[in-house]
C-alpha positions as CSV (number, residue, x, y, z in Angstrom):
1,M,51.3,58.0,140.1
2,T,53.0,55.7,142.6
3,D,55.6,54.6,140.0
4,R,56.4,58.2,139.2
5,L,56.8,59.4,142.8
6,P,60.3,58.1,143.5
7,H,61.6,59.6,140.3
8,T,60.0,63.0,141.3
9,L,61.7,62.8,144.7
10,R,65.0,62.1,143.2
11,S,64.6,65.0,140.7
12,D,63.7,67.3,143.6
13,A,66.7,66.2,145.6
14,V,69.1,66.8,142.6
15,D,67.5,70.2,142.0
16,N,67.9,71.2,145.7
17,R,71.6,70.1,145.6
18,D,72.3,72.1,142.5
19,R,70.6,75.2,144.0
20,I,72.6,74.9,147.2
21,L,75.9,74.5,145.3
22,D,75.1,77.4,143.1
23,A,74.1,79.7,146.0
24,A,77.1,78.6,148.1
25,G,79.5,79.1,145.2
26,K,78.3,82.7,144.5
27,L,78.3,83.6,148.2
28,F,81.8,82.1,148.9
29,A,83.2,83.9,145.8
30,A,81.9,87.3,146.9
31,E,82.2,87.1,150.7
32,G,84.5,84.3,151.6
33,L,83.9,81.2,153.7
34,D,82.4,83.0,156.7
35,V,79.0,83.1,155.1
36,P,76.6,81.4,157.6
37,M,75.0,78.2,156.5
38,R,71.5,79.7,157.1
39,E,72.3,82.5,154.6
40,I,73.3,79.8,152.0
41,A,70.0,78.0,152.7
42,R,68.0,81.2,152.3
43,R,69.7,82.1,149.0
44,A,69.2,78.6,147.7
45,A,65.5,78.8,148.7
46,V,65.7,75.6,150.8
47,G,65.1,75.0,154.5
48,P,68.1,74.6,156.8
49,A,67.1,70.9,157.4
50,T,67.4,70.3,153.6
51,L,70.8,72.0,153.5
52,Y,72.2,70.0,156.4
53,R,70.7,66.8,155.1
54,R,72.7,67.2,151.8
55,F,75.8,68.8,153.5
56,P,76.1,68.0,157.2
57,T,79.0,70.4,157.7
58,K,80.3,73.5,156.0
59,Q,83.5,71.5,155.2
60,A,81.5,69.0,153.2
61,L,79.8,71.9,151.3
62,V,83.2,73.6,150.7
63,T,84.6,70.4,149.2
64,A,81.7,70.0,146.8
65,V,81.7,73.7,145.8
66,F,85.4,73.8,145.0
67,A,85.9,70.4,143.4
68,D,86.3,72.0,140.0
69,Q,88.8,74.6,141.2
70,V,90.9,72.0,142.9
71,R,91.1,70.0,139.7
72,A,91.9,73.2,137.7
73,C,94.7,74.0,140.2
74,R,96.2,70.6,139.7
75,D,96.0,70.9,135.9
76,I,97.8,74.3,136.1
77,V,100.6,72.8,138.1
78,D,100.9,69.7,136.0
79,E,101.1,71.9,132.9
80,G,103.8,74.0,134.4
81,C,105.8,70.9,135.6
82,A,105.6,69.4,132.1
83,D,107.3,72.4,130.5
84,P,110.9,71.5,129.6
85,D,111.9,75.1,130.7
86,P,111.4,75.0,134.5
87,W,111.5,78.8,134.9
88,R,108.9,79.3,132.2
89,G,106.7,76.6,133.7
90,F,107.1,78.2,137.2
91,C,106.1,81.6,135.8
92,Q,103.0,80.1,134.1
93,V,102.0,78.5,137.4
94,I,102.3,81.8,139.2
95,E,100.3,83.7,136.6
96,K,97.5,81.1,136.3
97,V,97.2,80.3,140.0
98,C,96.9,84.0,140.8
99,E,94.2,84.4,138.2
100,L,92.3,81.3,139.4
101,H,92.3,82.6,143.0
102,A,91.5,86.2,141.9
103,R,88.2,84.9,140.4
104,D,87.0,83.3,143.6
105,R,87.8,84.7,147.0
106,G,86.3,81.7,148.7
107,F,88.6,79.3,146.9
108,T,91.6,81.2,148.1
109,E,90.4,80.9,151.7
110,A,89.6,77.2,151.2
111,F,93.1,76.6,149.7
112,M,94.8,78.3,152.6
113,S,92.7,76.7,155.4
114,T,92.9,73.3,157.0
115,F,89.9,71.1,156.5
116,P,90.2,67.8,158.5
117,G,86.8,66.8,157.2
118,A,87.4,67.7,153.6
119,P,90.1,65.5,152.3
120,D,89.7,66.5,148.7
121,V,90.7,70.1,149.4
122,D,93.6,69.1,151.7
123,T,94.8,66.5,149.2
124,G,94.6,68.9,146.3
125,R,96.6,71.6,148.2
126,A,99.2,69.1,149.3
127,Y,99.6,67.9,145.7
128,T,99.9,71.4,144.4
129,M,102.5,72.4,147.0
130,R,104.7,69.3,146.5
131,A,104.6,69.8,142.7
132,V,105.5,73.5,142.9
133,A,108.3,72.7,145.3
134,G,109.8,70.3,142.8
135,L,109.3,72.8,139.9
136,A,111.0,75.5,142.0
137,R,114.0,73.3,142.8
138,R,114.5,72.7,139.0
139,A,114.2,76.4,138.3
140,Q,116.8,77.1,141.0
141,E,119.1,74.5,139.6
142,A,118.7,76.2,136.2
143,G,119.8,79.5,137.8
144,R,116.6,81.3,137.0
145,L,114.7,81.3,140.4
146,R,116.4,83.1,143.2
147,P,118.1,80.6,145.6
148,D,116.5,81.9,148.7
149,F,112.9,81.2,147.5
150,V,111.0,78.9,149.9
151,L,107.6,77.3,149.5
152,D,106.1,79.6,152.1
153,D,106.7,82.4,149.7
154,L,103.9,80.9,147.6
155,V,101.5,81.0,150.5
156,L,102.6,84.6,151.1
157,M,101.9,85.4,147.5
158,L,98.4,83.9,147.7
159,M,97.7,85.9,150.9
160,A,98.7,89.1,149.2
161,N,96.7,88.2,146.0
162,K,93.6,87.6,148.2
163,G,93.9,91.2,149.4
164,I,93.1,92.6,146.0
165,H,89.5,94.0,146.0
166,T,88.0,95.7,143.0
167,A,84.5,96.6,141.7
168,S,84.3,93.7,139.3
169,T,85.8,90.3,138.6
170,D,87.4,91.5,135.4
171,A,89.2,94.3,137.2
172,Q,90.2,91.9,139.9
173,V,91.8,89.6,137.4
174,T,93.5,92.5,135.7
175,A,95.0,93.7,139.0
176,S,96.0,90.1,139.9
177,R,97.8,89.7,136.6
178,R,99.8,92.8,137.3
179,F,100.6,91.6,140.8
180,A,101.8,88.3,139.4
181,G,104.1,90.2,137.1
182,F,105.7,92.0,140.0
183,V,106.0,88.7,141.9
184,I,107.7,87.0,139.0
185,Q,110.2,89.8,138.8
186,A,110.9,89.6,142.5
187,F,111.4,85.8,142.3
188,E,113.8,85.9,139.4
189,A,117.4,85.2,140.2
190,R,119.3,88.1,138.7
191,P,121.7,90.6,140.2
192,P,121.6,92.9,142.1
193,H,119.0,91.2,144.4
194,A,119.7,91.7,148.0
195,P,119.1,88.7,150.3
196,L,115.6,88.5,151.7
197,P,114.8,88.7,155.4
198,P,114.2,85.3,157.1
199,S,111.1,83.4,156.0
200,A,108.2,83.0,158.5
201,R,106.4,79.7,158.9
202,L,102.9,80.5,157.7
203,V,100.2,78.5,159.5
204,L,97.0,77.5,157.7
205,S,93.8,78.6,159.5
206,E,90.8,76.6,160.5
207,P,87.6,78.4,159.5
208,A,84.7,78.3,161.8
209,D,81.8,76.0,160.8
210,V,79.0,78.6,161.1
């Protein structure tokens, strides 16, 4: 009995962590990052003390929940950058990133927020933005991406994509794909595009740790 006790405790701890991550992921996807920690604990069927022992801050929880999405986002950008046709690669990034974010409202908020205590999210976003900036320059040099495109237009696109709300995830993805199609047409450098109004510097938000 004594020999088996530590193994049982470790199994319980792993089970609690998995339940917390599952509950948080579902709540973040449906409601965004403003879900209170106490609601996550309730949905995971653990006490608040257990939740905070595993994840002392919401930032730590967000980092763990969205680790897979951060990696997926990097993979999408790497694939687009590897395409020998920079415009085609750029379009693929727009389409796939919009779909990735359409499937999870919480990830969109995490991606567009500053998390001083969650370096994985911040690092993943910084990598994505730098890579897309390089891909965009190549597409502009090839004459396919409009010359007045700026990186903040990508943030503006994600903000607009986040505003899509439908009755189901499938419908959300369908609407997001159509939106991405409109965005790609707007980004393409072909006459008779009129010059865009000046770009605004879009500041990332800091979500409250509730």
